[in-house]
C-alpha positions as CSV (number, residue, x, y, z in Angstrom):
1,M,19.0,-27.0,-30.6
2,S,17.4,-27.9,-33.9
3,R,15.3,-25.6,-35.9
4,Q,12.2,-27.6,-35.0
5,D,12.0,-27.0,-31.2
6,P,11.1,-30.2,-29.3
7,L,7.7,-30.3,-27.7
8,P,7.6,-30.1,-23.9
9,A,7.1,-33.5,-22.3
10,G,3.5,-34.8,-22.5
11,T,2.3,-32.3,-25.1
12,G,3.0,-34.4,-28.3
13,D,-0.3,-36.2,-28.2
14,A,-2.2,-33.0,-27.4
15,D,-0.6,-31.2,-30.4
16,S,-1.4,-34.1,-32.7
17,E,-5.0,-33.9,-31.7
18,D,-5.0,-30.1,-32.3
19,V,-3.5,-30.7,-35.8
20,R,-6.1,-33.4,-36.5
21,L,-8.9,-31.0,-35.5
22,M,-7.5,-28.2,-37.6
23,Q,-7.5,-30.5,-40.6
24,Q,-11.2,-31.1,-40.0
25,V,-11.9,-27.4,-39.4
26,S,-10.2,-26.6,-42.8
27,G,-12.9,-28.7,-44.4
28,G,-15.7,-26.7,-42.7
29,D,-16.3,-29.0,-39.7
30,M,-18.0,-26.8,-37.1
31,L,-18.0,-29.6,-34.4
32,A,-14.2,-29.9,-34.7
33,F,-13.9,-26.1,-34.4
34,E,-16.0,-26.1,-31.2
35,Q,-13.7,-28.8,-29.8
36,L,-10.7,-26.6,-30.5
37,V,-12.3,-23.6,-28.9
38,E,-13.2,-25.7,-25.8
39,R,-9.6,-27.0,-25.6
40,H,-7.9,-23.6,-25.8
41,Q,-10.4,-20.9,-24.7
42,T,-8.8,-20.8,-21.2
43,L,-5.3,-20.2,-22.7
44,V,-6.6,-17.5,-25.1
45,A,-9.0,-15.7,-22.6
46,G,-6.4,-15.8,-19.8
47,T,-3.7,-14.3,-22.0
48,V,-6.0,-11.7,-23.4
49,G,-7.2,-10.8,-20.0
50,R,-3.8,-10.4,-18.4
51,M,-2.6,-8.3,-21.4
52,L,-5.7,-6.0,-21.5
53,G,-7.0,-6.1,-17.9
54,S,-10.5,-7.0,-16.9
55,N,-13.1,-5.3,-19.1
56,A,-15.6,-6.1,-21.8
57,D,-13.0,-6.0,-24.5
58,V,-11.4,-9.2,-23.3
59,E,-14.2,-11.5,-24.4
60,D,-14.5,-9.6,-27.8
61,V,-10.8,-10.0,-28.5
62,A,-10.8,-13.7,-27.4
63,Q,-13.7,-14.3,-29.8
64,Q,-11.8,-12.5,-32.6
65,V,-8.9,-14.9,-32.1
66,F,-11.1,-17.9,-32.7
67,V,-12.8,-16.2,-35.7
68,R,-9.3,-15.7,-37.1
69,V,-8.5,-19.4,-36.5
70,W,-11.7,-20.4,-38.4
71,K,-10.9,-18.1,-41.3
72,S,-7.3,-19.1,-41.5
73,A,-7.9,-22.9,-41.2
74,K,-7.4,-23.6,-44.9
75,R,-4.0,-21.9,-44.8
76,Y,-2.8,-23.6,-41.6
77,E,0.3,-25.7,-41.8
78,P,1.6,-27.5,-38.7
79,R,5.1,-26.1,-38.9
80,A,5.2,-25.4,-35.1
81,K,3.0,-26.4,-32.2
82,F,-0.7,-25.4,-32.7
83,T,-0.7,-23.4,-29.5
84,T,2.3,-21.4,-30.7
85,W,0.4,-20.5,-33.9
86,L,-2.7,-19.7,-31.8
87,L,-0.8,-17.5,-29.4
88,K,0.7,-15.6,-32.4
89,I,-2.8,-14.7,-33.5
90,T,-3.6,-13.8,-29.9
91,R,-0.5,-11.6,-29.8
92,N,-1.4,-9.7,-33.0
93,L,-4.9,-9.0,-32.0
94,V,-3.9,-8.0,-28.4
95,F,-1.2,-5.7,-29.7
96,N,-3.7,-4.1,-32.1
97,E,-6.1,-3.5,-29.3
98,M,-3.4,-2.0,-27.1
99,R,-2.3,0.4,-29.8
100,R,-6.0,1.3,-30.5
101,R,-6.4,2.1,-26.8
102,K,-3.3,4.2,-26.8
103,R,-4.4,6.2,-29.8
104,H,-7.8,6.9,-28.2
105,A,-6.3,7.4,-24.7
106,L,-9.0,5.3,-23.1
107,I,-7.0,3.7,-20.3
108,P,-5.5,5.9,-17.6
109,L,-2.9,3.3,-16.5
110,Q,-1.4,5.5,-13.8
111,S,-4.4,6.3,-11.8
112,E,-5.4,2.8,-10.6
113,P,-1.9,1.6,-9.4
114,D,-1.2,4.9,-7.6
115,G,-4.5,4.5,-5.8
116,E,-3.6,0.9,-4.8
117,E,-0.2,1.9,-3.5
118,M,-1.7,4.7,-1.4
119,Q,-4.2,2.3,0.0
120,L,-1.6,-0.2,1.0
121,K,0.6,2.5,2.5
122,D,-2.3,3.7,4.7
123,E,-2.8,0.2,6.0
124,H,0.8,-0.5,7.1
125,G,0.1,0.9,10.5
126,Q,-3.0,-1.3,11.0
127,T,-1.2,-4.6,10.6
128,P,-3.7,-6.0,8.0
129,D,-3.9,-9.8,8.0
130,A,-1.7,-11.8,5.7
131,S,-4.4,-12.8,3.2
132,L,-5.3,-9.1,2.6
133,L,-1.7,-8.1,2.1
134,E,-1.3,-11.1,-0.3
135,G,-4.3,-10.0,-2.3
136,E,-3.0,-6.4,-2.5
137,L,0.4,-7.6,-3.5
138,Q,-1.1,-9.7,-6.3
139,G,-3.1,-6.7,-7.5
140,A,0.0,-4.5,-7.4
141,I,2.0,-7.2,-9.4
142,E,-0.8,-7.3,-12.1
143,S,-0.9,-3.5,-12.2
144,A,2.9,-3.3,-12.6
145,I,2.8,-5.9,-15.4
146,G,0.0,-3.9,-17.1
147,E,2.4,-0.9,-17.3
148,L,5.2,-2.8,-19.1
149,P,5.8,-2.2,-22.9
150,E,3.7,-4.7,-24.9
151,S,6.4,-7.2,-25.8
152,Q,7.8,-7.3,-22.3
153,R,4.3,-7.7,-21.0
154,M,3.5,-10.6,-23.3
155,A,6.8,-12.3,-22.5
156,V,6.1,-12.0,-18.7
157,V,2.5,-13.2,-19.1
158,L,3.5,-16.3,-21.2
159,R,6.4,-17.1,-18.8
160,R,4.7,-16.4,-15.5
161,Y,1.2,-17.5,-16.1
162,E,1.3,-20.0,-19.0
163,E,4.8,-21.4,-18.0
164,L,6.0,-21.4,-21.6
165,S,9.7,-22.1,-22.4
166,Y,12.0,-19.4,-23.7
167,E,11.9,-21.2,-27.1
168,E,8.1,-21.2,-27.1
169,I,7.9,-17.5,-26.2
170,A,10.5,-16.7,-28.9
171,A,8.3,-18.4,-31.4
172,V,5.2,-16.5,-30.3
173,L,7.0,-13.2,-30.4
174,D,9.0,-13.9,-33.6
175,Q,12.2,-13.1,-31.7
176,S,15.4,-15.0,-30.8
177,V,15.8,-16.8,-27.5
178,P,18.5,-14.2,-26.3
179,A,16.1,-11.4,-27.2
180,V,13.3,-13.0,-25.1
181,K,15.7,-13.4,-22.2
182,S,16.7,-9.7,-22.5
183,L,13.0,-8.7,-22.6
184,L,12.3,-10.7,-19.5
185,F,15.4,-9.3,-17.7
186,R,14.3,-5.7,-18.5
187,A,10.7,-6.5,-17.4
188,R,11.8,-8.1,-14.1
189,T,14.1,-5.1,-13.4
190,E,11.2,-2.7,-14.0
191,L,8.8,-4.8,-11.9
192,R,11.3,-4.9,-9.0
193,E,11.5,-1.1,-9.1
194,R,7.8,-0.7,-9.3
195,L,7.2,-3.2,-6.5
196,K,10.1,-2.0,-4.3
197,R,7.9,-0.8,-1.5
198,Y,6.1,-4.2,-1.2
199,L,9.3,-6.2,-1.5
200,Q,11.0,-4.2,1.2
201,G,8.1,-4.8,3.5
């Protein structure tokens, strides 16, 4: 594969439009900036939310991402897909927030998943309906993803929810494709272990 990774099918025009808008943003065009935000706020907010969990910080961090886009517009060069560049900014700010939380010990990660697992265990004898079990499994999956190390978590989020290629994830994480595959392998192994009781059921 060449150094310039090919764009996924159907994304070339979208990326060209992003580059055009960024050129306008670099000249101070607020309307172009608002269009960029509208085009990518779902990607950014979704990635931030899955990395940090549902709380008030998600909106703040997502806003910081776009503030960084505005401030960096004059230095932006379209060497890779715009969304790759955008997700790198998202990655940096999310990792900073995760490290800040760890320093301040604000997030008791263990308590919530344990509670969910106990709740599901209690309901096994009551044959809950399929939709309830599916909802609990989805919650357990998200909790398990939330306990992964930051790079593994980001790789899983980008692969599972954003459906990025290995090459795109490697570009976002500044790692090689084999390193990304290794991250995902370790993450999936860990998730299978954490979700063993659900998978066996």
